[in-house]
C-alpha positions as CSV (number, residue, x, y, z in Angstrom):
1,X,1.8,2.4,36.1
2,X,2.5,-1.2,35.0
3,X,4.8,-2.1,32.3
4,X,1.9,-3.1,30.2
5,X,0.5,0.4,30.5
6,X,3.9,2.0,29.7
7,X,4.4,-0.2,26.6
8,X,0.9,0.6,25.4
9,X,1.3,4.3,25.8
10,X,4.5,4.1,23.8
11,X,2.8,2.1,21.1
12,X,-0.2,4.5,20.9
13,X,2.1,7.6,20.8
14,X,5.2,6.7,18.9
15,X,4.7,3.2,17.6
16,X,2.9,4.2,14.5
17,X,5.4,7.0,13.8
18,X,8.3,4.6,14.1
19,X,6.7,1.9,11.8
20,X,5.7,4.7,9.3
21,X,9.4,5.9,9.1
22,X,10.6,2.3,8.6
23,X,8.1,1.8,5.8
24,X,9.1,5.1,4.2
25,X,12.8,4.1,4.5
26,X,12.3,0.7,2.9
27,X,10.4,2.2,-0.1
28,X,13.0,4.8,-0.6
29,X,15.7,2.2,-0.5
30,X,13.9,-0.1,-3.0
31,X,13.2,2.8,-5.5
32,X,16.7,4.5,-5.2
33,X,18.4,5.5,-8.3
34,X,20.8,3.1,-9.7
35,X,19.3,0.0,-8.2
36,X,17.6,-1.4,-11.4
37,X,20.8,-3.1,-12.7
38,X,21.0,-4.8,-9.4
39,X,17.4,-6.0,-9.5
40,X,17.8,-7.2,-13.2
41,X,20.8,-9.1,-12.3
42,X,19.1,-10.7,-9.2
43,X,16.2,-11.7,-11.5
44,X,18.2,-13.5,-14.0
45,X,20.1,-15.7,-11.5
46,X,17.6,-18.6,-11.6
47,X,17.7,-18.6,-15.5
48,X,21.5,-18.7,-15.9
49,X,22.5,-21.8,-17.6
50,X,25.8,-22.6,-16.0
51,X,25.1,-25.2,-13.3
52,X,28.0,-26.0,-10.9
53,X,27.7,-29.4,-9.2
């Protein structure tokens, strides 16, 4: 069995599962409780008036 066939077998069997778990982790991280204030603060950064030169 060549390296290509081995990697293709892994991608066919476990690759989709790994990518789905990563996607669900990212979604859970973004919508976790208590993160709204951090996102609001980050959204206001470009609008802050104090410019430091």
